[in-house]
TORFI-823111 format. One record per residue (C-alpha): residue in three letters; z, x, y. Coordinates in nm, 3 decimals. Each point is the difference from the previous one (the first is absolute). Layout:
// residues N
R  residuo        Z        X        Y
R      ALA        Z        X        Y
...
This chain:
// residues 298
R  residuo        Z        X        Y
R      MET   -1.775  -10.329   -3.966
R      LYS    0.130   -0.251    0.253
R      LYS   -0.047   -0.285   -0.247
R      TRP    0.213    0.185   -0.253
R      ILE    0.268    0.059    0.257
R      TRP    0.017   -0.368    0.096
R      ALA    0.012   -0.095   -0.364
R      ILE    0.297    0.229   -0.055
R      VAL    0.176   -0.135    0.309
R      ALA   -0.052   -0.358   -0.123
R      VAL    0.148    0.084   -0.339
R      VAL    0.302    0.163    0.162
R      VAL    0.058   -0.301    0.229
R      ILE   -0.024   -0.243   -0.291
R      ALA    0.242    0.211   -0.201
R      VAL    0.250    0.015    0.285
R      VAL   -0.018   -0.376    0.070
R      GLY    0.028   -0.077   -0.367
R      GLY    0.299    0.230   -0.032
R      VAL    0.177   -0.162    0.294
R      THR   -0.068   -0.345   -0.141
R      PHE    0.127    0.101   -0.342
R      THR    0.313    0.158    0.147
R      SER    0.073   -0.307    0.214
R      HIS   -0.044   -0.231   -0.298
R      HIS    0.223    0.222   -0.212
R      ILE    0.276   -0.003    0.264
R      THR   -0.023   -0.379    0.035
R      GLN    0.011   -0.048   -0.376
R      LYS    0.300    0.230   -0.029
R      ALA    0.190   -0.188    0.273
R      TYR   -0.084   -0.336   -0.160
R      THR    0.119    0.114   -0.342
R      ALA    0.323    0.142    0.145
R      ALA    0.075   -0.325    0.186
R      MET   -0.060   -0.211   -0.312
R      THR    0.222    0.227   -0.210
R      THR    0.279   -0.013    0.258
R      GLY   -0.027   -0.380    0.015
R      LYS    0.028   -0.045   -0.375
R      LYS    0.296    0.238   -0.022
R      ALA    0.172   -0.193    0.281
R      VAL   -0.048   -0.324   -0.193
R      THR    0.163    0.158   -0.304
R      LYS    0.299    0.092    0.217
R      GLU    0.005   -0.351    0.156
R      ASN   -0.069    0.152    0.342
R      TYR   -0.245   -0.270    0.100
R      SER   -0.026    0.084    0.370
R      VAL   -0.125    0.349   -0.089
R      ALA   -0.236   -0.150   -0.258
R      GLU   -0.154   -0.236    0.256
R      SER   -0.046    0.283    0.252
R      SER   -0.160    0.220   -0.265
R      PHE   -0.252   -0.261   -0.112
R      GLN   -0.088   -0.068    0.362
R      GLU   -0.054    0.374    0.044
R      ALA   -0.231    0.001   -0.303
R      LEU   -0.205   -0.279    0.160
R      ARG   -0.037    0.205    0.318
R      HIS   -0.162    0.275   -0.205
R      ARG   -0.211   -0.237   -0.208
R      THR   -0.064   -0.321    0.191
R      ASN   -0.043   -0.317   -0.207
R      ASP    0.114    0.174   -0.319
R      GLN    0.076   -0.288   -0.238
R      GLN    0.267    0.177   -0.202
R      ALA    0.200    0.114    0.303
R      GLN   -0.027   -0.348    0.154
R      ASN    0.115   -0.166   -0.322
R      TYR    0.295    0.237   -0.033
R      LEU    0.099   -0.068    0.361
R      THR   -0.027   -0.379   -0.037
R      GLN    0.189    0.006   -0.329
R      THR    0.283    0.202    0.153
R      GLN    0.020   -0.227    0.305
R      ASN    0.011   -0.310   -0.222
R      PHE    0.282    0.151   -0.205
R      VAL    0.203    0.080    0.313
R      SER   -0.059   -0.355    0.124
R      ALA    0.110   -0.142   -0.336
R      GLU    0.321    0.206   -0.002
R      SER    0.083   -0.117    0.352
R      ALA   -0.065   -0.363   -0.089
R      MET    0.218    0.034   -0.308
R      SER    0.289    0.133    0.209
R      ASP   -0.049   -0.283    0.250
R      GLN    0.007   -0.252   -0.287
R      GLU   -0.356   -0.109    0.079
R      PHE   -0.082   -0.027   -0.368
R      THR   -0.338   -0.173    0.030
R      THR   -0.133    0.278    0.225
R      ALA    0.151    0.265   -0.224
R      LYS   -0.168   -0.145   -0.307
R      SER   -0.340   -0.013    0.176
R      ASP    0.022    0.362    0.119
R      TYR    0.130    0.136   -0.331
R      THR   -0.288   -0.176   -0.178
R      LYS   -0.251    0.167    0.234
R      VAL    0.155    0.338   -0.081
R      LYS   -0.012   -0.066   -0.373
R      ASN   -0.367   -0.105    0.013
R      ALA   -0.122    0.281    0.231
R      LYS   -0.307    0.177   -0.142
R      PRO   -0.035    0.287    0.039
R      GLY    0.370    0.038    0.062
R      ILE    0.297    0.226   -0.058
R      THR    0.145   -0.060   -0.346
R      THR    0.354    0.072    0.116
R      LEU   -0.018   -0.279    0.257
R      ARG   -0.154   -0.241   -0.251
R      ASN    0.284    0.065   -0.244
R      ARG    0.263   -0.045    0.273
R      ALA   -0.161   -0.326    0.105
R      LYS    0.004   -0.129   -0.359
R      THR    0.370    0.084   -0.029
R      ALA    0.070   -0.164    0.336
R      LEU   -0.182   -0.319   -0.101
R      THR    0.215   -0.023   -0.311
R      LEU    0.313    0.046    0.211
R      LEU   -0.127   -0.255    0.251
R      LYS   -0.005   -0.273   -0.264
R      THR    0.365    0.068   -0.081
R      VAL    0.098    0.019    0.367
R      GLN   -0.170   -0.330    0.082
R      LEU    0.177   -0.176   -0.286
R      LYS    0.334    0.148    0.105
R      ALA   -0.057   -0.096    0.365
R      GLU   -0.079   -0.358   -0.103
R      THR    0.318   -0.009   -0.210
R      PHE    0.213    0.128    0.289
R      GLN   -0.156   -0.256    0.233
R      SER    0.078   -0.279   -0.245
R      VAL    0.361    0.117   -0.029
R      TYR    0.033    0.020    0.377
R      ASP   -0.144   -0.351    0.045
R      GLN    0.254   -0.137   -0.247
R      ALA    0.286    0.179    0.176
R      LEU   -0.117   -0.128    0.338
R      THR   -0.003   -0.357   -0.132
R      GLN    0.357    0.048   -0.124
R      ASN    0.101    0.141    0.339
R      GLN   -0.144   -0.303    0.177
R      ALA    0.198   -0.221   -0.239
R      GLN    0.315    0.198    0.103
R      SER    0.036    0.139   -0.354
R      TYR    0.065    0.348    0.135
R      ALA    0.166    0.156   -0.305
R      ALA   -0.279   -0.133   -0.221
R      SER   -0.256    0.139    0.244
R      ASN    0.163    0.345   -0.020
R      SER    0.003   -0.021   -0.377
R      THR   -0.371   -0.075    0.001
R      LEU   -0.070    0.288    0.241
R      ASP    0.175    0.236   -0.241
R      ARG   -0.310   -0.026   -0.219
R      ILE   -0.176    0.197    0.273
R      PHE    0.280    0.242    0.089
R      LYS    0.073    0.088   -0.364
R      ASP   -0.364    0.088   -0.064
R      ALA   -0.034    0.378    0.022
R      GLU   -0.352   -0.033    0.142
R      ALA    0.092   -0.234    0.285
R      THR    0.047    0.282    0.251
R      GLN   -0.347    0.141   -0.057
R      PRO   -0.221   -0.015    0.312
R      TYR   -0.229   -0.260   -0.158
R      TYR    0.275   -0.261    0.033
R      THR    0.148    0.097    0.338
R      ASN   -0.076   -0.330    0.174
R      ILE    0.145   -0.230   -0.263
R      TYR    0.296    0.235   -0.058
R      ASN    0.092   -0.001    0.369
R      LYS   -0.025   -0.380    0.010
R      ALA    0.233   -0.017   -0.299
R      VAL    0.250    0.231    0.175
R      GLU   -0.004   -0.223    0.309
R      LEU    0.050   -0.314   -0.208
R      ARG    0.292    0.155   -0.187
R      SER    0.159    0.097    0.332
R      ALA   -0.032   -0.360    0.118
R      ASN    0.155   -0.123   -0.326
R      ASN    0.293    0.242    0.030
R      LYS    0.072   -0.109    0.357
R      ALA   -0.009   -0.364   -0.104
R      ILE    0.237    0.070   -0.289
R      LYS    0.233    0.188    0.232
R      ASN    0.006   -0.295    0.241
R      GLY    0.116   -0.246   -0.262
R      GLY   -0.312   -0.070   -0.195
R      ASP   -0.199   -0.211    0.242
R      GLY   -0.095    0.266    0.253
R      THR    0.198   -0.164    0.283
R      PRO    0.296    0.203    0.138
R      SER    0.327   -0.189    0.029
R      SER    0.145   -0.043    0.352
R      SER    0.280    0.245   -0.078
R      ASN   -0.253    0.270   -0.073
R      ASP   -0.236   -0.061    0.293
R      SER    0.105    0.308    0.193
R      SER   -0.003    0.228   -0.302
R      ALA   -0.335   -0.139   -0.109
R      THR   -0.141    0.083    0.342
R      THR    0.139    0.350   -0.028
R      ASP   -0.138    0.035   -0.351
R      SER   -0.343   -0.113    0.115
R      SER    0.001    0.256    0.277
R      ALA    0.113    0.271   -0.238
R      ASP   -0.266   -0.097   -0.253
R      SER   -0.281    0.062    0.245
R      SER    0.135    0.340    0.099
R      SER    0.069    0.125   -0.350
R      SER   -0.329   -0.061   -0.175
R      THR   -0.053    0.370   -0.056
R      THR    0.344    0.153    0.036
R      GLY    0.217   -0.195   -0.247
R      LEU    0.169   -0.329   -0.075
R      THR    0.215   -0.218    0.219
R      ASP    0.337   -0.122   -0.131
R      ALA   -0.155   -0.342   -0.059
R      GLU   -0.286    0.147   -0.204
R      LYS    0.238    0.215   -0.202
R      GLN    0.204   -0.311   -0.081
R      ALA   -0.317   -0.189   -0.093
R      VAL   -0.101    0.280   -0.235
R      LYS    0.347   -0.002   -0.151
R      ASN   -0.017   -0.376   -0.056
R      TYR   -0.349    0.021   -0.146
R      LYS   -0.003    0.129   -0.358
R      GLY   -0.374    0.052   -0.034
R      SER   -0.205    0.315    0.046
R      ASN   -0.095    0.103    0.350
R      GLU   -0.091    0.307    0.202
R      PHE    0.364    0.058    0.091
R      ALA    0.122   -0.028   -0.359
R      VAL   -0.202    0.273   -0.171
R      SER    0.075    0.270   -0.255
R      LYS    0.125    0.338    0.114
R      SER   -0.324    0.166   -0.107
R      GLN   -0.187   -0.216    0.253
R      THR    0.199    0.150    0.287
R      GLU   -0.021    0.369   -0.090
R      ILE   -0.247    0.287   -0.014
R      ASN    0.091    0.282   -0.236
R      GLY    0.358   -0.126   -0.016
R      LYS    0.044   -0.016    0.378
R      THR    0.042   -0.329    0.185
R      ILE   -0.288   -0.091    0.231
R      THR    0.150   -0.001    0.348
R      ALA   -0.054   -0.233    0.294
R      SER   -0.151    0.297    0.182
R      GLN   -0.260    0.046   -0.275
R      ILE   -0.087   -0.370    0.015
R      ALA   -0.033    0.010    0.379
R      SER   -0.221    0.310   -0.025
R      ALA   -0.219   -0.173   -0.258
R      ARG   -0.042   -0.299    0.232
R      LYS   -0.114    0.234    0.278
R      THR   -0.251    0.151   -0.241
R      LEU   -0.137   -0.343   -0.087
R      SER   -0.037   -0.079    0.369
R      SER   -0.178    0.331    0.065
R      ILE   -0.272   -0.083   -0.255
R      GLY   -0.050   -0.352    0.129
R      VAL    0.206   -0.192   -0.258
R      ALA    0.246   -0.259    0.134
R      PRO    0.344    0.120   -0.117
R      GLY    0.157   -0.337    0.071
R      SER   -0.167   -0.148   -0.308
R      PHE    0.211    0.225   -0.225
R      SER    0.362   -0.058   -0.093
R      ASP    0.230    0.302   -0.032
R      GLN   -0.029   -0.023   -0.378
R      ASP   -0.380   -0.006    0.027
R      ILE    0.028    0.328    0.190
R      ARG    0.233    0.146   -0.262
R      ASN   -0.240   -0.101   -0.276
R      ALA   -0.288    0.167    0.183
R      LEU    0.200    0.319    0.060
R      ILE    0.090    0.014   -0.368
R      ALA   -0.363   -0.062   -0.102
R      ALA   -0.123    0.276    0.232
R      ASN    0.256    0.241   -0.143
R      LYS   -0.104   -0.082   -0.358
R      ALA   -0.366    0.051    0.093
R      GLY    0.084    0.337    0.155
R      VAL   -0.150   -0.087    0.338
R      SER    0.135   -0.050    0.350
R      PHE    0.098   -0.350    0.109
R      LYS   -0.280    0.007    0.259
R      SER   -0.262    0.085   -0.264
R      TYR    0.137   -0.269   -0.231
R      ALA    0.001   -0.260    0.279
R      GLN   -0.354    0.085    0.111
R      LYS   -0.130   -0.037   -0.353
R      THR    0.204   -0.308   -0.087
R      TYR    0.020   -0.207    0.318
R      LYS   -0.305    0.097    0.209
């Protein structure tokens, strides 16, 4: 009888241990599946930080899982590519987008986005090279004291509707600075050297220039803009200064600059018109300026 009893006890113990093991495995599998599902949904919604966290969670439940690791790496490469694209580091962007496109197994949504981005990248690189060539020509004209001709050349950048996109920020800002130098030279008689009769006013203008970079134009700059017939950030269409029919105020621009600073973006690299353009773009996209700036400039 005792042997039968021990046999029964052994069967019960095995059944209990097996049940616990099965239950534990089931719970782990359920948590893994939920994390993977959440990650893929986050990718669809372009919420990549949530996607990364979810795939990392899946790996905690199933260590060394190849699919979860591939999804995580693919997502991280895509985020890196987007950042490089915004920073105009096109070689890095191309490398990372290519990794995303070739990821196997990988998320189809990310592969498709990477393919689209690579197509855009070709266009952006060509446009950036064109803008650089135009700027180089204008700089040569500036150095030859052909200031009006230099401004005319720069207009090829300023009249391009895509010039204010974040991909071209560096070259666009350089063009703005060169145009400002040209306008000051034109205002001072064409050779950039103030006459003796204007020394005191030139000094005052210079002081005013440095203090008005974000608040408006000095009298000298306004006169330079009036003299210059080309297109510039101060001579824009009415639609480029309004949101829903209301003029963008200096207060709104100042607030936007504070927002840029709060997310770690240097506001000094943006002209007032750059800020207006960004505010208008954010409004059209139906998002806050902060969300637009984080996605576009970070």
